[in-house]
All heavy atoms as an XYZ file, in Angstrom:
656
protein
N    -137.088    129.025      4.476
C    -136.749    130.400      4.512
C    -136.511    131.064      3.105
O    -136.264    130.249      2.158
C    -135.421    130.583      5.305
O    -134.368    130.045      4.664
N    -136.670    132.194      2.964
C    -136.497    132.925      1.699
C    -135.302    133.758      1.832
O    -135.382    134.923      2.221
C    -137.762    133.755      1.392
O    -137.537    134.551      0.159
N    -134.144    133.236      1.524
C    -132.828    133.870      1.819
C    -132.636    135.185      1.132
O    -131.937    136.040      1.599
C    -131.764    132.968      1.387
C    -131.637    131.748      2.418
C    -130.415    130.888      2.115
O    -130.055    130.660      0.921
N    -129.778    130.317      3.055
N    -133.362    135.415      0.004
C    -133.083    136.579     -0.720
C    -133.724    137.855     -0.085
O    -133.225    138.977     -0.319
N    -134.672    137.626      0.783
C    -135.275    138.781      1.338
C    -135.492    138.574      2.864
O    -136.215    139.386      3.489
C    -136.614    139.093      0.721
C    -137.682    137.982      0.770
O    -137.298    136.977      1.427
O    -138.710    138.120      0.148
N    -134.804    137.605      3.505
C    -134.814    137.367      4.912
C    -136.178    137.280      5.494
O    -136.437    137.788      6.630
C    -133.978    138.499      5.644
O    -132.652    138.581      5.139
N    -136.998    136.488      4.765
C    -138.400    136.272      5.323
C    -138.537    134.744      5.383
O    -137.769    134.003      4.818
C    -139.476    136.945      4.331
C    -139.374    138.430      4.342
C    -140.542    138.995      3.719
N    -140.724    138.522      2.282
C    -141.699    138.856      1.447
N    -142.687    139.572      1.931
N    -141.737    138.425      0.198
N    -139.663    134.406      6.085
C    -139.977    132.978      6.264
C    -141.447    132.656      5.850
O    -142.269    133.382      6.205
C    -139.690    132.626      7.735
C    -138.327    132.923      8.265
C    -138.002    134.141      8.870
C    -137.246    132.039      8.016
C    -136.755    134.531      9.259
C    -135.971    132.417      8.402
C    -135.776    133.631      9.095
N    -141.604    131.606      5.097
C    -142.878    131.192      4.661
C    -143.540    130.217      5.664
O    -142.873    129.464      6.253
C    -142.762    130.544      3.299
N    -144.781    130.393      5.900
C    -145.529    129.616      6.776
C    -146.632    128.772      6.058
O    -147.345    129.447      5.217
C    -146.115    130.566      7.880
C    -146.857    129.827      9.074
C    -145.900    128.985      9.874
C    -147.447    130.911     10.031
N    -146.705    127.554      6.148
C    -147.722    126.734      5.599
C    -148.458    125.933      6.653
O    -147.950    125.658      7.781
C    -146.905    125.714      4.676
C    -146.203    126.307      3.522
C    -145.016    126.767      3.581
C    -146.923    126.516      2.257
C    -144.240    127.370      2.531
C    -146.273    127.073      1.200
C    -144.987    127.535      1.339
O    -144.321    128.137      0.325
N    -149.715    125.628      6.260
C    -150.483    124.622      7.152
C    -149.659    123.399      7.197
O    -149.179    122.842      6.203
C    -151.842    124.566      6.567
C    -152.785    125.683      6.669
C    -154.092    125.479      6.287
O    -154.532    124.369      5.992
O    -154.873    126.508      6.169
N    -149.924    122.652      8.336
C    -149.187    121.423      8.500
C    -149.955    120.198      8.236
O    -149.602    119.084      8.496
N    -151.188    120.401      7.662
C    -152.060    119.156      7.253
C    -152.818    119.551      6.106
O    -152.748    120.518      5.535
C    -152.955    118.905      8.447
C    -153.808    120.107      8.896
O    -153.789    121.165      8.281
O    -154.682    119.870      9.731
N    -153.568    118.614      5.648
C    -154.389    118.769      4.393
C    -153.461    119.004      3.210
O    -152.514    118.196      2.938
N    -153.664    120.108      2.451
C    -152.911    120.396      1.219
C    -151.720    121.220      1.529
O    -151.136    121.777      0.574
C    -153.708    120.961      0.112
C    -154.419    122.241      0.580
O    -154.203    122.717      1.667
O    -155.084    122.888     -0.300
N    -151.409    121.444      2.772
C    -150.223    122.289      3.183
C    -150.324    123.622      2.605
O    -149.339    124.239      1.973
C    -148.910    121.659      2.932
C    -148.739    120.359      3.618
O    -148.962    120.329      4.828
N    -148.299    119.199      2.972
N    -151.456    124.306      2.618
C    -151.760    125.605      2.049
C    -150.792    126.675      2.628
O    -150.493    126.730      3.809
C    -153.233    126.007      2.208
N    -150.395    127.521      1.787
C    -149.577    128.797      2.111
C    -150.453    129.630      2.985
O    -151.559    130.005      2.639
C    -149.072    129.443      0.864
C    -148.392    130.748      1.105
C    -147.063    130.717      1.673
C    -148.944    131.949      0.895
C    -146.381    131.765      1.906
C    -148.318    133.158      1.157
C    -147.000    133.044      1.698
N    -149.755    130.070      4.165
C    -150.580    131.031      5.033
C    -149.997    132.408      4.943
O    -150.750    133.359      4.888
C    -150.371    130.444      6.538
C    -151.088    129.102      6.694
C    -150.929    131.449      7.562
C    -150.895    128.425      8.068
N    -148.738    132.476      4.866
C    -148.158    133.916      4.795
C    -146.669    133.892      5.025
O    -146.013    132.880      5.231
N    -145.989    135.192      4.996
C    -144.628    135.305      5.169
C    -144.489    136.155      6.450
O    -145.319    136.941      6.723
C    -144.021    136.128      4.086
C    -144.007    135.385      2.695
C    -143.665    136.390      1.582
C    -142.965    134.265      2.728
N    -143.437    135.990      7.230
C    -143.049    136.816      8.257
C    -141.562    136.975      8.320
O    -140.727    136.323      7.700
C    -143.481    136.128      9.585
C    -142.839    134.840     10.001
C    -141.741    134.928     10.902
C    -143.301    133.685      9.502
C    -141.135    133.689     11.252
C    -142.705    132.343      9.848
C    -141.617    132.440     10.700
N    -141.137    137.961      9.136
C    -139.712    138.303      9.349
C    -139.530    138.360     10.813
O    -140.419    138.590     11.630
C    -139.392    139.769      8.821
C    -139.433    139.768      7.260
C    -139.122    141.162      6.770
O    -139.843    142.123      7.075
N    -137.969    141.443      6.138
N    -138.236    138.143     11.234
C    -137.870    138.325     12.650
C    -137.082    139.699     12.535
O    -136.004    139.844     12.203
C    -136.859    137.238     13.091
C    -136.470    137.398     14.591
C    -137.491    135.821     12.992
N    -137.790    140.637     13.057
C    -137.375    141.996     13.097
C    -136.599    142.353     14.359
O    -136.587    141.676     15.362
C    -138.597    143.038     13.060
O    -139.314    142.734     11.889
N    -135.943    143.546     14.307
C    -135.196    143.990     15.438
C    -136.010    144.507     16.572
O    -137.189    144.897     16.236
C    -134.164    145.074     15.082
C    -134.833    146.356     14.648
C    -133.820    147.455     14.235
O    -133.254    147.396     13.112
O    -133.596    148.321     15.040
N    -135.560    144.475     17.823
C    -136.308    144.954     18.876
C    -135.715    144.622     20.161
O    -134.924    143.597     20.360
N    -135.968    145.449     21.216
C    -135.306    145.170     22.535
C    -133.778    145.029     22.461
O    -133.241    144.174     23.212
C    -135.938    143.995     23.224
C    -137.451    144.051     23.433
O    -137.837    145.214     23.772
N    -138.150    143.054     23.334
N    -133.142    145.795     21.677
C    -131.747    145.844     21.572
C    -131.040    144.580     20.714
O    -129.928    144.364     20.810
N    -131.935    143.915     20.068
C    -131.543    142.789     19.297
C    -131.805    142.985     17.811
O    -132.891    143.413     17.488
C    -132.320    141.472     19.752
C    -132.056    141.145     21.234
C    -131.899    140.189     18.898
C    -132.873    140.100     21.796
N    -130.791    142.684     16.969
C    -130.862    142.972     15.577
C    -131.804    141.992     14.846
O    -132.027    140.981     15.360
C    -129.502    143.101     14.865
C    -128.844    141.737     14.867
O    -128.867    140.986     15.827
O    -128.166    141.442     13.869
N    -132.312    142.257     13.731
C    -133.109    141.412     12.841
C    -132.359    140.238     12.277
O    -131.060    140.280     12.246
C    -133.715    142.228     11.706
N    -133.058    139.167     11.934
C    -132.475    138.050     11.189
C    -132.325    138.376      9.858
O    -133.228    138.787      9.152
C    -133.359    136.821     11.379
C    -132.907    135.635     10.468
C    -133.394    136.315     12.923
N    -131.139    138.096      9.221
C    -130.793    138.399      7.797
C    -129.991    137.171      7.233
O    -129.001    136.854      7.907
C    -130.265    139.746      7.628
O    -129.006    139.768      8.399
N    -130.208    136.805      6.065
C    -129.437    135.781      5.374
C    -129.245    134.475      6.136
O    -128.188    134.127      6.448
N    -130.371    133.848      6.545
C    -130.265    132.645      7.338
C    -129.903    131.353      6.566
O    -130.283    131.225      5.409
C    -131.452    132.409      8.070
O    -131.341    131.270      9.004
C    -132.746    132.087      7.200
N    -129.109    130.535      7.219
C    -128.703    129.241      6.623
C    -129.499    128.029      7.247
O    -129.341    126.948      6.773
C    -127.313    128.984      6.667
C    -126.542    129.750      5.583
O    -127.024    130.160      4.626
O    -125.310    130.112      5.932
N    -130.314    128.340      8.314
C    -130.876    127.287      8.975
C    -132.068    127.787      9.874
O    -131.911    128.833     10.500
N    -133.167    126.956      9.925
C    -134.324    127.361     10.765
C    -134.804    126.028     11.425
O    -134.593    124.908     10.995
C    -135.420    128.074     10.077
C    -135.995    127.245      8.949
C    -134.892    129.427      9.596
C    -137.149    127.820      8.292
N    -135.600    126.158     12.424
C    -136.241    125.080     13.070
C    -137.488    125.616     13.816
O    -137.372    126.735     14.418
C    -135.368    124.350     14.097
C    -135.941    123.128     14.880
C    -136.151    121.983     13.890
O    -135.301    121.638     13.125
O    -137.248    121.414     13.871
N    -138.565    124.854     13.803
C    -139.823    125.245     14.490
C    -140.251    124.088     15.277
O    -140.238    122.901     14.835
C    -140.892    125.636     13.515
N    -140.560    124.331     16.609
C    -140.933    123.294     17.585
C    -142.211    123.807     18.188
O    -142.290    124.899     18.740
C    -139.881    123.005     18.615
C    -140.432    121.929     19.599
C    -138.659    122.607     17.899
N    -143.238    122.977     18.129
C    -144.585    123.331     18.779
C    -144.790    122.364     19.865
O    -145.579    121.429     19.904
C    -145.737    123.153     17.697
S    -145.571    124.410     16.422
N    -144.066    122.527     20.978
C    -144.103    121.814     22.153
C    -143.755    122.724     23.393
O    -143.117    123.757     23.198
C    -143.104    120.606     22.204
N    -144.239    122.447     24.548
C    -144.057    123.197     25.771
C    -142.379    123.038     26.085
O    -141.931    122.042     26.371
C    -144.764    122.734     26.893
C    -144.609    123.581     28.183
O    -143.708    124.423     28.249
O    -145.360    123.357     29.090
N    -141.654    124.204     25.903
C    -140.341    124.241     26.212
C    -139.987    125.116     27.429
O    -138.880    125.650     27.535
C    -139.614    124.854     24.984
C    -139.750    124.097     23.656
C    -139.040    124.821     22.465
C    -139.224    122.702     23.754
N    -140.895    125.307     28.281
C    -140.741    126.021     29.496
C    -141.399    127.327     29.446
O    -142.206    127.727     28.509
N    -141.285    128.153     30.525
C    -142.146    129.349     30.768
C    -141.975    130.397     29.600
O    -142.857    131.103     29.287
C    -141.611    129.942     32.049
C    -140.421    129.218     32.433
C    -140.296    127.928     31.706
N    -140.812    130.502     29.026
C    -140.662    131.452     27.937
C    -141.054    131.075     26.569
O    -141.317    131.797     25.558
C    -139.120    131.981     27.749
C    -138.665    132.642     28.992
O    -139.433    133.361     29.621
O    -137.434    132.637     29.359
N    -141.245    129.702     26.450
C    -141.680    129.127     25.130
C    -142.707    128.010     25.390
O    -142.600    126.880     24.988
C    -140.434    128.483     24.455
C    -139.392    129.466     24.112
C    -138.252    129.647     25.030
C    -139.425    130.354     23.088
C    -137.246    130.581     24.844
C    -138.413    131.255     22.858
C    -137.417    131.367     23.618
N    -143.789    128.400     26.013
C    -144.758    127.352     26.491
C    -145.534    126.657     25.275
O    -145.929    125.535     25.370
C    -145.891    128.102     27.314
C    -145.345    128.401     28.672
C    -146.519    129.056     29.543
O    -147.651    128.675     29.376
O    -146.201    129.942     30.323
N    -145.594    127.280     24.085
C    -146.256    126.679     22.987
C    -145.253    126.444     21.873
O    -145.598    126.267     20.716
C    -147.355    127.630     22.469
C    -148.455    127.677     23.375
N    -148.672    128.856     24.153
C    -149.380    126.850     23.861
C    -149.638    128.651     25.053
N    -150.164    127.420     24.806
N    -144.005    126.459     22.185
C    -142.913    126.210     21.129
C    -142.097    127.365     20.837
O    -142.224    128.464     21.406
N    -141.153    127.218     19.853
C    -140.263    128.242     19.444
C    -139.883    128.104     17.927
O    -139.989    127.069     17.397
C    -138.994    128.102     20.303
N    -139.496    129.237     17.391
C    -139.029    129.290     16.078
C    -137.535    129.790     16.305
O    -137.249    130.722     16.995
C    -139.734    130.299     15.213
C    -139.163    130.535     13.915
C    -139.294    129.613     12.912
C    -138.315    131.639     13.624
C    -138.784    129.828     11.637
C    -137.705    131.806     12.386
C    -137.893    130.885     11.300
N    -136.599    129.010     15.710
C    -135.155    129.375     15.880
C    -134.535    129.492     14.499
O    -134.868    128.786     13.555
C    -134.483    128.161     16.556
C    -132.996    128.453     16.801
C    -135.117    127.884     17.950
N    -133.749    130.618     14.378
C    -133.048    130.897     13.033
C    -131.606    131.357     13.285
O    -131.357    132.151     14.165
C    -133.912    132.016     12.326
N    -130.795    130.790     12.373
C    -129.396    131.206     12.344
C    -129.435    132.576     11.653
O    -130.079    132.745     10.662
C    -128.470    130.176     11.583
C    -127.163    130.583     11.437
C    -126.823    131.307     10.157
O    -127.614    131.254      9.184
N    -125.691    131.915      9.994
N    -128.743    133.555     12.299
C    -128.579    134.790     11.735
C    -127.267    135.085     11.196
O    -126.283    135.022     11.862
C    -128.967    135.875     12.776
C    -128.961    137.273     12.373
O    -128.858    137.516     11.097
O    -128.951    138.204     13.204
N    -127.179    135.240      9.962
C    -125.844    135.383      9.214
C    -125.115    136.737      9.587
O    -123.900    136.709      9.540
C    -126.048    135.326      7.697
C    -124.767    135.116      6.824
O    -123.949    134.355      7.216
O    -124.674    135.915      5.948
N    -125.832    137.761      9.848
C    -125.215    139.084     10.006
C    -125.615    139.576     11.371
O    -126.857    139.840     11.586
C    -125.525    140.044      8.939
C    -124.945    139.737      7.633
C    -125.333    140.710      6.568
O    -125.692    141.852      6.923
O    -125.389    140.323      5.404
N    -124.657    139.743     12.306
C    -125.013    140.273     13.687
C    -124.332    141.661     13.795
O    -123.353    141.857     13.128
C    -124.505    139.259     14.642
C    -124.852    139.605     16.126
N    -126.078    139.771     16.581
C    -124.068    139.744     17.155
C    -126.001    140.103     17.796
N    -124.831    140.019     18.233
N    -124.895    142.432     14.646
C    -124.274    143.828     14.875
C    -122.816    143.773     15.180
O    -122.014    144.725     14.776
C    -125.075    144.639     15.881
C    -126.412    145.011     15.442
O    -126.763    145.035     14.166
O    -127.272    145.371     16.268
N    -122.353    142.764     15.889
C    -120.933    142.658     16.180
C    -120.120    142.027     15.092
O    -118.984    141.821     15.336
C    -120.715    141.949     17.543
O    -121.218    140.588     17.362
C    -121.507    142.582     18.659
N    -120.800    141.530     14.071
C    -119.981    140.847     12.963
C    -119.984    139.465     13.083
O    -119.621    138.775     12.065
N    -120.387    138.845     14.156
C    -120.429    137.325     14.188
C    -121.877    136.810     13.957
O    -122.911    137.516     14.149
C    -120.048    136.936     15.659
C    -118.712    137.205     16.049
O    -117.791    137.179     15.178
N    -118.478    137.787     17.289
N    -121.916    135.527     13.479
C    -123.229    134.976     13.341
C    -123.811    134.569     14.711
O    -123.066    134.488     15.624
C    -123.122    133.718     12.515
C    -122.587    133.889     11.080
C    -122.448    132.552     10.379
O    -123.074    131.623     10.717
N    -121.783    132.622      9.311
N    -125.125    134.414     14.808
C    -125.730    133.962     16.046
C    -127.010    133.305     15.769
O    -127.406    133.144     14.612
C    -125.832    135.078     17.073
C    -126.746    136.263     16.657
O    -127.430    136.113     15.616
N    -126.853    137.276     17.444
N    -127.742    132.983     16.828
C    -128.922    132.280     16.745
C    -130.117    133.112     17.449
O    -129.778    133.718     18.432
C    -128.830    130.905     17.505
C    -127.871    130.033     16.884
C    -130.334    130.205     17.480
C    -128.084    129.546     15.431
N    -131.154    133.289     16.749
C    -132.366    134.069     17.334
C    -133.425    133.072     17.703
O    -133.749    132.149     16.870
C    -132.917    135.072     16.363
C    -131.937    136.092     15.825
C    -131.451    137.004     16.954
C    -130.721    138.215     16.624
N    -129.614    138.229     15.603
N    -134.103    133.190     18.821
C    -135.218    132.353     19.260
C    -136.519    133.319     19.383
O    -136.390    134.362     20.082
C    -134.833    131.769     20.599
C    -133.635    130.915     20.527
C    -133.217    130.471     22.043
O    -133.488    129.324     22.295
N    -132.710    131.293     22.755
N    -137.542    132.783     18.859
C    -138.723    133.699     18.957
C    -139.842    132.646     19.552
O    -140.037    131.482     19.036
C    -139.275    134.089     17.520
C    -140.537    134.892     17.630
C    -138.166    134.929     16.955
N    -140.618    133.076     20.589
C    -141.755    132.269     21.014
C    -142.726    131.984     19.842
O    -143.014    132.918     19.167
C    -142.357    133.085     22.159
C    -141.213    133.942     22.589
C    -140.418    134.308     21.359
N    -143.120    130.792     19.908
C    -144.159    130.417     18.751
C    -145.424    131.240     18.879
O    -146.012    131.603     17.729
C    -144.429    128.940     18.733
C    -145.327    128.615     17.572
C    -146.564    128.245     17.593
C    -144.955    128.577     16.137
N    -147.125    127.946     16.308
C    -146.001    128.151     15.450
C    -143.706    128.957     15.529
C    -146.016    128.101     14.079
C    -143.743    128.852     14.128
C    -144.854    128.461     13.424
N    -145.805    131.712     20.035
C    -146.953    132.470     20.120
C    -146.954    133.761     19.368
O    -147.907    134.214     18.875
C    -147.299    132.806     21.678
C    -147.774    131.686     22.390
O    -148.279    130.601     21.842
O    -147.658    131.597     23.652
N    -145.792    134.340     19.300
C    -145.634    135.547     18.426
C    -145.948    135.384     17.068
O    -146.506    136.190     16.369
C    -144.243    136.240     18.714
C    -144.040    136.740     20.021
C    -142.732    137.565     20.107
N    -142.516    138.060     21.424
C    -141.444    138.622     21.755
N    -140.559    138.883     20.889
N    -141.297    138.995     23.080
N    -145.483    134.318     16.537
C    -145.682    133.961     15.080
C    -147.136    133.510     14.904
O    -147.802    134.015     13.934
C    -144.736    132.976     14.551
C    -143.240    133.497     14.701
C    -145.050    132.502     13.173
C    -142.169    132.398     14.548
N    -147.582    132.642     15.771
C    -148.959    132.242     15.722
C    -149.943    133.312     15.702
O    -150.938    133.384     15.004
C    -149.285    131.165     16.843
C    -150.642    130.567     16.867
C    -150.800    129.506     17.724
N    -150.817    130.053     19.216
C    -151.065    129.467     20.253
N    -151.422    128.179     20.157
N    -151.169    129.903     21.441
N    -149.702    134.339     16.664
C    -150.601    135.411     16.782
C    -150.672    136.343     15.447
O    -151.714    137.039     15.258
N    -149.624    136.221     14.541
C    -149.826    137.128     13.347
C    -150.903    136.501     12.424
O    -151.435    137.221     11.542
C    -148.418    137.007     12.632
C    -147.247    137.561     13.279
C    -145.985    137.259     12.495
C    -147.440    139.093     13.397
N    -151.171    135.170     12.495
C    -152.088    134.597     11.567
C    -153.310    133.886     12.263
O    -153.957    133.087     11.611
C    -151.306    133.508     10.783
C    -150.200    134.124      9.964
C    -148.922    134.197     10.436
C    -150.476    134.850      8.786
C    -147.819    134.772      9.657
C    -149.458    135.516      8.095
C    -148.128    135.432      8.500
O    -147.160    136.055      7.828
N    -153.559    134.194     13.447
C    -154.642    133.528     14.216
C    -155.901    134.023     13.461
O    -156.043    135.109     12.920
C    -154.620    133.988     15.613
N    -156.900    133.199     13.473
C    -157.039    131.860     14.011
C    -156.551    130.715     13.159
O    -156.780    129.598     13.507
C    -158.569    131.687     14.280
C    -159.078    132.502     13.153
C    -158.200    133.537     12.826
N    -155.970    130.975     11.981
C    -155.569    129.912     11.021
C    -154.562    128.886     11.665
O    -154.643    127.738     11.480
C    -155.067    130.423      9.750
C    -156.188    130.993      8.869
C    -155.515    131.579      7.653
C    -155.842    130.659      6.522
N    -155.377    131.156      5.223
N    -153.513    129.475     12.406
C    -152.446    128.521     12.846
C    -152.778    128.280     14.333
O    -153.061    129.166     15.081
C    -151.147    129.359     12.792
C    -150.026    128.494     13.417
C    -150.827    129.699     11.424
N    -152.780    126.921     14.685
C    -153.018    126.546     16.043
C    -151.854    125.936     16.712
O    -150.936    125.538     16.075
C    -154.177    125.550     16.006
C    -155.443    126.157     15.474
C    -156.556    125.066     15.448
O    -156.466    124.119     16.251
O    -157.511    125.335     14.732
């Protein structure tokens, strides 16, 4: 994660681990954006109907109610930003 600007770097997972791009977890559907994270995790496995190809999970330092929380994003949404490079 790039804590200074609340973005996340994506790299290829094989070969020379080439840089692919940056992405943010933006607000939407009544959920605020991720800002100032202290931890992330990415899993590329079938985690059920909402996360069939995996998930990206980020701790969100600032929540609209003032508490920290966790945001989960289906891996397909991130993969779709950079297709066909990311599989």
